[in-house]
KOLGU-4560 file (N, C-alpha, C; in nm, 3 decimals, padded with zeros to 5 digits):
<recs>
<n_xx: -03.430 n_yy: 01.663 n_zz: 02.374 ca_xx: -03.547 ca_yy: 01.658 ca_zz: 02.461 c_xx: -03.601 c_yy: 01.476 c_zz: 02.467 mol: A seq: 1 type: UNK>
<n_xx: -03.520 n_yy: 01.424 n_zz: 02.377 ca_xx: -03.549 ca_yy: 01.304 ca_zz: 02.338 c_xx: -03.691 c_yy: 01.238 c_zz: 02.286 mol: A seq: 2 type: UNK>
<n_xx: -03.806 n_yy: 01.311 n_zz: 02.188 ca_xx: -03.835 ca_yy: 01.351 ca_zz: 02.027 c_xx: -03.797 c_yy: 01.288 c_zz: 01.956 mol: A seq: 3 type: UNK>
<n_xx: -03.835 n_yy: 01.111 n_zz: 01.840 ca_xx: -03.788 ca_yy: 01.117 ca_zz: 01.782 c_xx: -03.859 c_yy: 01.146 c_zz: 01.652 mol: A seq: 4 type: UNK>
<n_xx: -03.822 n_yy: 01.222 n_zz: 01.603 ca_xx: -03.938 ca_yy: 01.229 ca_zz: 01.416 c_xx: -03.868 c_yy: 01.119 c_zz: 01.349 mol: A seq: 5 type: UNK>
<n_xx: -03.907 n_yy: 01.019 n_zz: 01.236 ca_xx: -03.937 ca_yy: 00.988 ca_zz: 01.148 c_xx: -03.993 c_yy: 01.017 c_zz: 01.019 mol: A seq: 6 type: UNK>
<n_xx: -03.978 n_yy: 00.982 n_zz: 00.920 ca_xx: -04.032 ca_yy: 00.924 ca_zz: 00.773 c_xx: -03.916 c_yy: 00.922 c_zz: 00.711 mol: A seq: 7 type: UNK>
<n_xx: -04.074 n_yy: 00.833 n_zz: 00.598 ca_xx: -04.017 ca_yy: 00.748 ca_zz: 00.617 c_xx: -04.081 c_yy: 00.517 c_zz: 00.575 mol: A seq: 8 type: UNK>
<n_xx: -03.948 n_yy: 00.473 n_zz: 00.540 ca_xx: -03.979 ca_yy: 00.330 ca_zz: 00.615 c_xx: -03.910 c_yy: 00.307 c_zz: 00.658 mol: A seq: 9 type: UNK>
<n_xx: -03.909 n_yy: 00.383 n_zz: 00.758 ca_xx: -03.778 ca_yy: 00.417 ca_zz: 00.941 c_xx: -03.769 c_yy: 00.218 c_zz: 00.981 mol: A seq: 10 type: UNK>
<n_xx: -03.919 n_yy: 00.228 n_zz: 00.984 ca_xx: -03.879 ca_yy: 00.066 ca_zz: 00.991 c_xx: -03.800 c_yy: -00.057 c_zz: 00.960 mol: A seq: 11 type: UNK>
<n_xx: -03.776 n_yy: -00.049 n_zz: 00.789 ca_xx: -03.766 ca_yy: -00.108 ca_zz: 00.719 c_xx: -03.581 c_yy: -00.151 c_zz: 00.712 mol: A seq: 12 type: UNK>
<n_xx: -03.583 n_yy: -00.274 n_zz: 00.766 ca_xx: -03.394 ca_yy: -00.282 ca_zz: 00.729 c_xx: -03.347 c_yy: -00.286 c_zz: 00.583 mol: A seq: 13 type: UNK>
<n_xx: -03.238 n_yy: -00.256 n_zz: 00.611 ca_xx: -03.114 ca_yy: -00.239 ca_zz: 00.466 c_xx: -02.983 c_yy: -00.282 c_zz: 00.478 mol: A seq: 14 type: UNK>
<n_xx: -02.929 n_yy: -00.295 n_zz: 00.423 ca_xx: -02.821 ca_yy: -00.405 ca_zz: 00.419 c_xx: -02.709 c_yy: -00.214 c_zz: 00.429 mol: A seq: 15 type: UNK>
<n_xx: -02.624 n_yy: -00.255 n_zz: 00.487 ca_xx: -02.458 ca_yy: -00.138 ca_zz: 00.476 c_xx: -02.400 c_yy: -00.116 c_zz: 00.359 mol: A seq: 16 type: UNK>
<n_xx: -02.370 n_yy: -00.216 n_zz: 00.246 ca_xx: -02.272 ca_yy: -00.289 ca_zz: 00.196 c_xx: -02.192 c_yy: -00.143 c_zz: 00.196 mol: A seq: 17 type: UNK>
<n_xx: -02.115 n_yy: -00.051 n_zz: 00.107 ca_xx: -01.952 ca_yy: -00.026 ca_zz: 00.114 c_xx: -01.933 c_yy: 00.084 c_zz: 00.245 mol: A seq: 18 type: UNK>
<n_xx: -02.031 n_yy: 00.068 n_zz: 00.372 ca_xx: -02.034 ca_yy: 00.143 ca_zz: 00.441 c_xx: -01.938 c_yy: 00.068 c_zz: 00.529 mol: A seq: 19 type: UNK>
<n_xx: -01.919 n_yy: -00.109 n_zz: 00.551 ca_xx: -01.860 ca_yy: -00.199 ca_zz: 00.554 c_xx: -01.775 c_yy: -00.230 c_zz: 00.555 mol: A seq: 20 type: UNK>
<n_xx: -01.665 n_yy: -00.148 n_zz: 00.408 ca_xx: -01.552 ca_yy: -00.095 ca_zz: 00.451 c_xx: -01.452 c_yy: -00.053 c_zz: 00.493 mol: A seq: 21 type: UNK>
<n_xx: -01.516 n_yy: 00.085 n_zz: 00.574 ca_xx: -01.432 ca_yy: 00.173 ca_zz: 00.611 c_xx: -01.441 c_yy: 00.083 c_zz: 00.761 mol: A seq: 22 type: UNK>
<n_xx: -01.539 n_yy: 00.090 n_zz: 00.759 ca_xx: -01.553 ca_yy: 00.036 ca_zz: 00.942 c_xx: -01.498 c_yy: -00.107 c_zz: 00.905 mol: A seq: 23 type: UNK>
<n_xx: -01.425 n_yy: -00.253 n_zz: 00.834 ca_xx: -01.348 ca_yy: -00.265 ca_zz: 00.849 c_xx: -01.170 c_yy: -00.302 c_zz: 00.879 mol: A seq: 24 type: UNK>
<n_xx: -01.198 n_yy: -00.215 n_zz: 00.748 ca_xx: -01.048 ca_yy: -00.172 ca_zz: 00.816 c_xx: -01.049 c_yy: -00.057 c_zz: 00.903 mol: A seq: 25 type: UNK>
<n_xx: -01.089 n_yy: -00.073 n_zz: 01.020 ca_xx: -01.066 ca_yy: 00.047 ca_zz: 01.148 c_xx: -01.021 c_yy: -00.089 c_zz: 01.252 mol: A seq: 26 type: UNK>
<n_xx: -01.139 n_yy: -00.182 n_zz: 01.216 ca_xx: -01.103 ca_yy: -00.380 ca_zz: 01.279 c_xx: -00.976 c_yy: -00.397 c_zz: 01.288 mol: A seq: 27 type: UNK>
<n_xx: -00.944 n_yy: -00.409 n_zz: 01.123 ca_xx: -00.781 ca_yy: -00.496 ca_zz: 01.067 c_xx: -00.698 c_yy: -00.441 c_zz: 01.128 mol: A seq: 28 type: UNK>
<n_xx: -00.700 n_yy: -00.297 n_zz: 01.091 ca_xx: -00.604 ca_yy: -00.133 ca_zz: 01.195 c_xx: -00.601 c_yy: -00.189 c_zz: 01.365 mol: A seq: 29 type: UNK>
<n_xx: -00.739 n_yy: -00.210 n_zz: 01.386 ca_xx: -00.684 ca_yy: -00.317 ca_zz: 01.554 c_xx: -00.557 c_yy: -00.383 c_zz: 01.603 mol: A seq: 30 type: UNK>
<n_xx: -00.637 n_yy: -00.443 n_zz: 01.496 ca_xx: -00.546 ca_yy: -00.628 ca_zz: 01.535 c_xx: -00.414 c_yy: -00.642 c_zz: 01.403 mol: A seq: 31 type: UNK>
<n_xx: -00.401 n_yy: -00.514 n_zz: 01.400 ca_xx: -00.306 ca_yy: -00.562 ca_zz: 01.274 c_xx: -00.152 c_yy: -00.432 c_zz: 01.289 mol: A seq: 32 type: UNK>
<n_xx: -00.245 n_yy: -00.299 n_zz: 01.301 ca_xx: -00.207 ca_yy: -00.206 ca_zz: 01.307 c_xx: -00.101 c_yy: -00.192 c_zz: 01.175 mol: A seq: 33 type: UNK>
<n_xx: -00.100 n_yy: 00.014 n_zz: 01.200 ca_xx: -00.110 ca_yy: 00.043 ca_zz: 01.052 c_xx: 00.026 c_yy: -00.035 c_zz: 00.981 mol: A seq: 34 type: UNK>
<n_xx: 00.114 n_yy: -00.006 n_zz: 00.952 ca_xx: 00.263 ca_yy: -00.018 ca_zz: 00.943 c_xx: 00.230 c_yy: -00.206 c_zz: 00.915 mol: A seq: 35 type: UNK>
<n_xx: 00.144 n_yy: -00.260 n_zz: 00.935 ca_xx: 00.107 ca_yy: -00.398 ca_zz: 00.870 c_xx: 00.009 c_yy: -00.377 c_zz: 00.768 mol: A seq: 36 type: UNK>
<n_xx: -00.094 n_yy: -00.291 n_zz: 00.808 ca_xx: -00.232 ca_yy: -00.302 ca_zz: 00.659 c_xx: -00.123 c_yy: -00.261 c_zz: 00.524 mol: A seq: 37 type: UNK>
<n_xx: -00.085 n_yy: -00.166 n_zz: 00.603 ca_xx: 00.008 ca_yy: -00.048 ca_zz: 00.401 c_xx: 00.082 c_yy: -00.230 c_zz: 00.326 mol: A seq: 38 type: UNK>
<n_xx: 00.172 n_yy: -00.242 n_zz: 00.390 ca_xx: 00.237 ca_yy: -00.342 ca_zz: 00.348 c_xx: 00.109 c_yy: -00.437 c_zz: 00.258 mol: A seq: 39 type: UNK>
<n_xx: -00.023 n_yy: -00.453 n_zz: 00.295 ca_xx: -00.082 ca_yy: -00.553 ca_zz: 00.211 c_xx: -00.227 c_yy: -00.475 c_zz: 00.156 mol: A seq: 40 type: UNK>
<n_xx: -00.221 n_yy: -00.353 n_zz: 00.205 ca_xx: -00.330 ca_yy: -00.292 ca_zz: 00.129 c_xx: -00.279 c_yy: -00.146 c_zz: 00.111 mol: A seq: 41 type: UNK>
<n_xx: -00.356 n_yy: -00.006 n_zz: -00.081 ca_xx: -00.220 ca_yy: 00.124 ca_zz: 00.015 c_xx: -00.390 c_yy: 00.199 c_zz: 00.120 mol: A seq: 42 type: UNK>
<n_xx: -00.346 n_yy: 00.307 n_zz: -00.040 ca_xx: -00.468 ca_yy: 00.418 ca_zz: 00.098 c_xx: -00.400 c_yy: 00.491 c_zz: -00.043 mol: A seq: 43 type: UNK>
<n_xx: -00.359 n_yy: 00.528 n_zz: -00.152 ca_xx: -00.349 ca_yy: 00.576 ca_zz: -00.279 c_xx: -00.534 c_yy: 00.618 c_zz: -00.319 mol: A seq: 44 type: UNK>
<n_xx: -00.632 n_yy: 00.710 n_zz: -00.341 ca_xx: -00.655 ca_yy: 00.687 ca_zz: -00.455 c_xx: -00.658 c_yy: 00.568 c_zz: -00.594 mol: A seq: 45 type: UNK>
<n_xx: -00.761 n_yy: 00.487 n_zz: -00.651 ca_xx: -00.729 ca_yy: 00.463 ca_zz: -00.754 c_xx: -00.752 c_yy: 00.549 c_zz: -00.918 mol: A seq: 46 type: UNK>
<n_xx: -00.856 n_yy: 00.581 n_zz: -00.834 ca_xx: -00.959 ca_yy: 00.674 ca_zz: -01.021 c_xx: -01.020 c_yy: 00.640 c_zz: -01.098 mol: A seq: 47 type: UNK>
<n_xx: -01.035 n_yy: 00.437 n_zz: -00.984 ca_xx: -01.137 ca_yy: 00.398 ca_zz: -01.117 c_xx: -01.290 c_yy: 00.321 c_zz: -00.953 mol: A seq: 48 type: UNK>
<n_xx: -01.392 n_yy: 00.293 n_zz: -01.090 ca_xx: -01.484 ca_yy: 00.248 ca_zz: -00.999 c_xx: -01.468 c_yy: 00.140 c_zz: -00.890 mol: A seq: 49 type: UNK>
<n_xx: -01.523 n_yy: 00.144 n_zz: -00.744 ca_xx: -01.508 ca_yy: 00.055 ca_zz: -00.660 c_xx: -01.517 c_yy: -00.080 c_zz: -00.717 mol: A seq: 50 type: UNK>
<n_xx: -01.585 n_yy: -00.163 n_zz: -00.769 ca_xx: -01.516 ca_yy: -00.324 ca_zz: -00.831 c_xx: -01.461 c_yy: -00.341 c_zz: -00.935 mol: A seq: 51 type: UNK>
<n_xx: -01.326 n_yy: -00.195 n_zz: -00.950 ca_xx: -01.187 ca_yy: -00.270 ca_zz: -01.035 c_xx: -01.134 c_yy: -00.331 c_zz: -00.946 mol: A seq: 52 type: UNK>
<n_xx: -01.069 n_yy: -00.448 n_zz: -01.079 ca_xx: -00.922 ca_yy: -00.519 ca_zz: -00.969 c_xx: -00.865 c_yy: -00.406 c_zz: -01.017 mol: A seq: 53 type: UNK>
<n_xx: -00.820 n_yy: -00.295 n_zz: -00.948 ca_xx: -00.675 ca_yy: -00.238 ca_zz: -00.896 c_xx: -00.574 c_yy: -00.236 c_zz: -00.845 mol: A seq: 54 type: UNK>
<n_xx: -00.416 n_yy: -00.316 n_zz: -00.861 ca_xx: -00.328 ca_yy: -00.330 ca_zz: -00.751 c_xx: -00.244 c_yy: -00.314 c_zz: -00.827 mol: A seq: 55 type: UNK>
<n_xx: -00.119 n_yy: -00.295 n_zz: -00.786 ca_xx: -00.044 ca_yy: -00.169 ca_zz: -00.773 c_xx: 00.101 c_yy: -00.306 c_zz: -00.846 mol: A seq: 56 type: UNK>
<n_xx: 00.130 n_yy: -00.211 n_zz: -00.964 ca_xx: 00.237 ca_yy: -00.303 ca_zz: -00.962 c_xx: 00.390 c_yy: -00.339 c_zz: -00.884 mol: A seq: 57 type: UNK>
<n_xx: 00.381 n_yy: -00.441 n_zz: -00.977 ca_xx: 00.491 ca_yy: -00.491 ca_zz: -00.879 c_xx: 00.454 c_yy: -00.624 c_zz: -00.716 mol: A seq: 58 type: UNK>
<n_xx: 00.376 n_yy: -00.523 n_zz: -00.684 ca_xx: 00.346 ca_yy: -00.612 ca_zz: -00.611 c_xx: 00.190 c_yy: -00.644 c_zz: -00.605 mol: A seq: 59 type: UNK>
<n_xx: 00.082 n_yy: -00.616 n_zz: -00.666 ca_xx: -00.042 ca_yy: -00.670 ca_zz: -00.697 c_xx: -00.130 c_yy: -00.613 c_zz: -00.536 mol: A seq: 60 type: UNK>
<n_xx: -00.067 n_yy: -00.576 n_zz: -00.509 ca_xx: -00.130 ca_yy: -00.559 ca_zz: -00.409 c_xx: -00.293 c_yy: -00.452 c_zz: -00.458 mol: A seq: 61 type: UNK>
<n_xx: -00.362 n_yy: -00.493 n_zz: -00.378 ca_xx: -00.487 ca_yy: -00.356 ca_zz: -00.366 c_xx: -00.448 c_yy: -00.165 c_zz: -00.340 mol: A seq: 62 type: UNK>
<n_xx: -00.463 n_yy: -00.075 n_zz: -00.452 ca_xx: -00.465 ca_yy: -00.001 ca_zz: -00.397 c_xx: -00.541 c_yy: 00.072 c_zz: -00.327 mol: A seq: 63 type: UNK>
<n_xx: -00.671 n_yy: 00.008 n_zz: -00.210 ca_xx: -00.710 ca_yy: 00.107 ca_zz: -00.127 c_xx: -00.837 c_yy: 00.009 c_zz: -00.084 mol: A seq: 64 type: UNK>
<n_xx: -00.865 n_yy: 00.022 n_zz: 00.101 ca_xx: -00.910 ca_yy: -00.051 ca_zz: 00.111 c_xx: -01.052 c_yy: -00.018 c_zz: 00.056 mol: A seq: 65 type: UNK>
<n_xx: -01.181 n_yy: 00.065 n_zz: -00.045 ca_xx: -01.284 ca_yy: 00.167 ca_zz: -00.019 c_xx: -01.304 c_yy: 00.008 c_zz: -00.162 mol: A seq: 66 type: UNK>
<n_xx: -01.248 n_yy: -00.019 n_zz: -00.245 ca_xx: -01.285 ca_yy: -00.095 ca_zz: -00.352 c_xx: -01.280 c_yy: -00.221 c_zz: -00.345 mol: A seq: 67 type: UNK>
<n_xx: -01.275 n_yy: -00.279 n_zz: -00.398 ca_xx: -01.382 ca_yy: -00.444 ca_zz: -00.355 c_xx: -01.258 c_yy: -00.509 c_zz: -00.319 mol: A seq: 68 type: UNK>
<n_xx: -01.166 n_yy: -00.580 n_zz: -00.426 ca_xx: -00.993 ca_yy: -00.675 ca_zz: -00.440 c_xx: -00.953 c_yy: -00.592 c_zz: -00.253 mol: A seq: 69 type: UNK>
<n_xx: -00.989 n_yy: -00.436 n_zz: -00.257 ca_xx: -00.937 ca_yy: -00.429 ca_zz: -00.076 c_xx: -01.007 c_yy: -00.471 c_zz: -00.035 mol: A seq: 70 type: UNK>
<n_xx: -01.142 n_yy: -00.444 n_zz: 00.017 ca_xx: -01.181 ca_yy: -00.481 ca_zz: 00.063 c_xx: -01.158 c_yy: -00.590 c_zz: 00.141 mol: A seq: 71 type: UNK>
<n_xx: -01.179 n_yy: -00.747 n_zz: 00.030 ca_xx: -01.129 ca_yy: -00.882 ca_zz: 00.056 c_xx: -01.033 c_yy: -00.872 c_zz: 00.072 mol: A seq: 72 type: UNK>
<n_xx: -00.892 n_yy: -00.836 n_zz: 00.067 ca_xx: -00.791 ca_yy: -00.852 ca_zz: 00.132 c_xx: -00.747 c_yy: -00.765 c_zz: 00.262 mol: A seq: 73 type: UNK>
<n_xx: -00.814 n_yy: -00.687 n_zz: 00.242 ca_xx: -00.864 ca_yy: -00.649 ca_zz: 00.417 c_xx: -00.946 c_yy: -00.750 c_zz: 00.515 mol: A seq: 74 type: UNK>
<n_xx: -01.014 n_yy: -00.768 n_zz: 00.498 ca_xx: -01.104 ca_yy: -00.891 ca_zz: 00.583 c_xx: -00.994 c_yy: -01.020 c_zz: 00.611 mol: A seq: 75 type: UNK>
<n_xx: -00.943 n_yy: -01.118 n_zz: 00.539 ca_xx: -00.834 ca_yy: -01.200 ca_zz: 00.536 c_xx: -00.767 c_yy: -01.118 c_zz: 00.597 mol: A seq: 76 type: UNK>
<n_xx: -00.724 n_yy: -00.994 n_zz: 00.666 ca_xx: -00.632 ca_yy: -00.957 ca_zz: 00.739 c_xx: -00.719 c_yy: -00.957 c_zz: 00.976 mol: A seq: 77 type: UNK>
<n_xx: -00.803 n_yy: -00.983 n_zz: 00.905 ca_xx: -00.903 ca_yy: -01.040 ca_zz: 01.036 c_xx: -00.813 c_yy: -01.128 c_zz: 01.138 mol: A seq: 78 type: UNK>
<n_xx: -00.785 n_yy: -01.141 n_zz: 01.225 ca_xx: -00.686 ca_yy: -01.213 ca_zz: 01.332 c_xx: -00.866 c_yy: -01.300 c_zz: 01.361 mol: A seq: 79 type: UNK>
<n_xx: -00.916 n_yy: -01.383 n_zz: 01.306 ca_xx: -00.933 ca_yy: -01.517 ca_zz: 01.429 c_xx: -00.907 c_yy: -01.533 c_zz: 01.539 mol: A seq: 80 type: UNK>
<n_xx: -01.009 n_yy: -01.598 n_zz: 01.706 ca_xx: -00.934 ca_yy: -01.642 ca_zz: 01.777 c_xx: -01.009 c_yy: -01.783 c_zz: 01.781 mol: A seq: 81 type: UNK>
<n_xx: -00.927 n_yy: -01.835 n_zz: 01.945 ca_xx: -01.024 ca_yy: -01.938 ca_zz: 01.932 c_xx: -01.156 c_yy: -01.944 c_zz: 01.925 mol: A seq: 82 type: UNK>
<n_xx: -01.212 n_yy: -01.883 n_zz: 02.028 ca_xx: -01.378 ca_yy: -01.919 ca_zz: 01.925 c_xx: -01.463 c_yy: -01.832 c_zz: 01.920 mol: A seq: 83 type: UNK>
<n_xx: -01.385 n_yy: -01.725 n_zz: 01.775 ca_xx: -01.516 ca_yy: -01.717 ca_zz: 01.658 c_xx: -01.435 c_yy: -01.694 c_zz: 01.530 mol: A seq: 84 type: UNK>
<n_xx: -01.442 n_yy: -01.669 n_zz: 01.436 ca_xx: -01.451 ca_yy: -01.722 ca_zz: 01.305 c_xx: -01.405 c_yy: -01.549 c_zz: 01.302 mol: A seq: 85 type: UNK>
<n_xx: -01.314 n_yy: -01.522 n_zz: 01.121 ca_xx: -01.317 ca_yy: -01.367 ca_zz: 01.087 c_xx: -01.439 c_yy: -01.316 c_zz: 01.118 mol: A seq: 86 type: UNK>
<n_xx: -01.546 n_yy: -01.403 n_zz: 01.018 ca_xx: -01.654 ca_yy: -01.360 ca_zz: 01.009 c_xx: -01.702 c_yy: -01.289 c_zz: 01.118 mol: A seq: 87 type: UNK>
<n_xx: -01.707 n_yy: -01.334 n_zz: 01.248 ca_xx: -01.747 ca_yy: -01.384 ca_zz: 01.309 c_xx: -01.817 c_yy: -01.235 c_zz: 01.449 mol: A seq: 88 type: UNK>
<n_xx: -01.589 n_yy: -01.210 n_zz: 01.370 ca_xx: -01.539 ca_yy: -01.098 ca_zz: 01.482 c_xx: -01.624 c_yy: -00.990 c_zz: 01.362 mol: A seq: 89 type: UNK>
<n_xx: -01.610 n_yy: -00.982 n_zz: 01.251 ca_xx: -01.621 ca_yy: -00.900 ca_zz: 01.197 c_xx: -01.775 c_yy: -00.809 c_zz: 01.197 mol: A seq: 90 type: UNK>
<n_xx: -01.910 n_yy: -00.928 n_zz: 01.149 ca_xx: -02.038 ca_yy: -00.838 ca_zz: 01.238 c_xx: -02.058 c_yy: -00.872 c_zz: 01.383 mol: A seq: 91 type: UNK>
<n_xx: -01.983 n_yy: -00.919 n_zz: 01.531 ca_xx: -01.938 ca_yy: -00.836 ca_zz: 01.608 c_xx: -01.923 c_yy: -00.735 c_zz: 01.598 mol: A seq: 92 type: UNK>
<n_xx: -01.770 n_yy: -00.747 n_zz: 01.520 ca_xx: -01.825 ca_yy: -00.585 ca_zz: 01.503 c_xx: -01.870 c_yy: -00.434 c_zz: 01.500 mol: A seq: 93 type: UNK>
<n_xx: -01.911 n_yy: -00.490 n_zz: 01.323 ca_xx: -02.023 ca_yy: -00.412 ca_zz: 01.285 c_xx: -02.207 c_yy: -00.392 c_zz: 01.332 mol: A seq: 94 type: UNK>
<n_xx: -02.211 n_yy: -00.512 n_zz: 01.446 ca_xx: -02.340 ca_yy: -00.450 ca_zz: 01.542 c_xx: -02.267 c_yy: -00.413 c_zz: 01.598 mol: A seq: 95 type: UNK>
<n_xx: -02.195 n_yy: -00.341 n_zz: 01.680 ca_xx: -02.195 ca_yy: -00.232 ca_zz: 01.753 c_xx: -02.126 c_yy: -00.131 c_zz: 01.661 mol: A seq: 96 type: UNK>
<n_xx: -02.114 n_yy: -00.185 n_zz: 01.569 ca_xx: -02.099 ca_yy: -00.056 ca_zz: 01.514 c_xx: -02.210 c_yy: 00.065 c_zz: 01.528 mol: A seq: 97 type: UNK>
<n_xx: -02.339 n_yy: -00.071 n_zz: 01.465 ca_xx: -02.458 ca_yy: -00.005 ca_zz: 01.470 c_xx: -02.526 c_yy: 00.029 c_zz: 01.562 mol: A seq: 98 type: UNK>
<n_xx: -02.500 n_yy: -00.037 n_zz: 01.641 ca_xx: -02.593 ca_yy: -00.014 ca_zz: 01.791 c_xx: -02.672 c_yy: -00.178 c_zz: 01.876 mol: A seq: 99 type: UNK>
<n_xx: -02.685 n_yy: -00.275 n_zz: 01.759 ca_xx: -02.785 ca_yy: -00.359 ca_zz: 01.753 c_xx: -02.774 c_yy: -00.523 c_zz: 01.724 mol: A seq: 100 type: UNK>
<n_xx: -02.780 n_yy: -00.602 n_zz: 01.698 ca_xx: -02.738 ca_yy: -00.684 ca_zz: 01.584 c_xx: -02.732 c_yy: -00.718 c_zz: 01.433 mol: A seq: 101 type: UNK>
<n_xx: -02.686 n_yy: -00.754 n_zz: 01.377 ca_xx: -02.633 ca_yy: -00.740 ca_zz: 01.223 c_xx: -02.627 c_yy: -00.895 c_zz: 01.201 mol: A seq: 102 type: UNK>
<n_xx: -02.714 n_yy: -00.993 n_zz: 01.053 ca_xx: -02.688 ca_yy: -01.048 ca_zz: 01.041 c_xx: -02.662 c_yy: -01.011 c_zz: 00.914 mol: A seq: 103 type: UNK>
</recs>
């Protein structure tokens, strides 16, 4: 019926933190495709904490995009354009997902 219910500090901005990892991986998939990304970052569970440096033996690539090493590698695969840097594209994409400008 259009009525909005709120509880708590709903007007207080907060960080999206690790939620950004999955969303930026989606942007990287759009930019590069699944086959390319699988060569850069695996999808296997690491069984380790999000901040562990968990790399595949031999290739040295991160085991998955949800650990920090994988998320950093994913950000490096976002394509810059002549008018937008990687970070500008990421912020624009995340803003679109949030439905409002993020900073």
